[in-house]
Each structure stands twice: as C-alpha cells, then as structure tokens.
C-alpha positions as CSV (number, residue, x, y, z in Angstrom):
1,M,12.9,-7.7,11.2
2,T,15.5,-5.1,10.7
3,N,15.3,-1.8,8.9
4,K,18.0,-0.8,6.3
5,L,18.3,1.0,3.1
6,L,17.6,-0.7,-0.2
7,S,21.1,0.2,-1.3
8,E,22.5,-1.9,1.5
9,F,20.6,-5.1,0.5
10,S,22.4,-8.2,-0.8
11,V,21.5,-10.0,-4.0
12,G,18.6,-12.3,-3.3
13,E,17.3,-10.3,-0.3
14,R,13.7,-9.2,-0.1
15,G,11.7,-6.8,2.0
16,S,8.9,-4.3,2.1
17,V,9.2,-0.5,1.8
18,K,8.8,1.3,5.1
19,A,9.4,4.9,3.9
20,V,10.8,6.9,1.0
21,S,13.0,9.9,1.8
22,G,14.8,12.2,-0.6
23,E,13.9,15.5,-2.2
24,G,11.0,16.5,-4.5
25,K,11.9,15.2,-8.0
26,M,13.6,12.0,-6.8
27,R,10.9,11.1,-4.3
28,R,8.2,11.8,-6.9
29,R,10.0,9.6,-9.5
30,L,10.3,6.7,-7.0
31,F,6.6,7.0,-6.2
32,D,5.7,7.1,-9.9
33,M,7.7,3.9,-10.4
34,G,5.7,2.1,-7.7
35,V,8.2,2.4,-4.9
36,T,5.6,3.2,-2.2
37,P,5.3,2.2,1.5
38,G,4.1,-1.4,1.8
39,A,5.4,-2.5,-1.7
40,E,7.5,-5.8,-1.7
41,I,10.9,-5.5,-3.3
42,F,13.3,-8.4,-4.3
43,L,16.9,-7.5,-5.2
44,R,17.7,-9.5,-8.3
45,K,21.1,-8.1,-9.5
46,K,23.7,-5.6,-8.5
47,A,26.3,-4.2,-10.9
48,P,30.0,-5.0,-9.9
49,L,30.5,-1.5,-8.4
50,G,27.0,-1.6,-6.8
51,D,25.4,0.8,-9.3
52,P,22.8,0.2,-10.7
53,L,20.6,-2.3,-8.9
54,E,17.9,-4.4,-10.5
55,V,14.8,-5.1,-8.4
56,T,11.5,-6.8,-8.9
57,I,8.6,-4.7,-7.6
58,R,4.8,-5.1,-8.2
59,G,5.5,-7.9,-10.8
60,Y,8.0,-6.0,-13.0
61,E,11.8,-5.4,-13.2
62,L,13.0,-2.0,-12.3
63,T,16.6,-0.6,-12.4
64,L,17.5,2.0,-9.8
65,R,20.6,4.1,-9.3
66,K,22.4,3.6,-6.0
67,T,21.5,7.2,-5.0
68,E,17.8,6.4,-5.6
69,A,18.0,3.1,-3.6
70,A,19.6,5.0,-0.7
71,C,16.3,6.9,-0.3
72,V,14.3,3.8,0.3
73,V,14.0,2.5,3.9
74,M,13.2,-1.2,3.9
75,E,12.2,-3.8,6.4
76,A,14.1,-7.0,5.5
77,V,12.2,-10.2,5.4
78,K,14.0,-13.5,6.2
C-alpha cells in the first residue's frame, strides 16, 4: 500500500483517506463533504486538464477541484 495525494490518482483507482491537510476553510469544507480519515474514495473521472475530479465517496458522487484533492492524503488500494 502506498500513500499519495488524491490529485495524483489515475481514473479507476481507489483508496482510503489517511489524512486531510490544508487550511481552515478548505479543510472544514472537505470534512463537511464527507472527506474524513477512513473514508473510501473511487476516482471516476478527471477533466482533460486534470481539474476538476469526480469521485465516489460514501455512496455519492462528489466533484473536487485539483487544489482540494491535493489536500487529501490517500492510501491506494490495489
């Protein structure tokens, strides 16, 4: 198992959230959207330039900016 940022994931990759970094508002927003340690995330789509990303988390689809995804440390699952 390797740790990497959600923004570095490839389409079709899945993993679990290890930590959420970032500053006040952004970190709070991620937590409010359900991006918390232990949550499983599946990367469904990535825009051509890599921004935004569409993920499935806790049974719903969520769209994140690349800057937000760069705050999420993931443990990739093979």
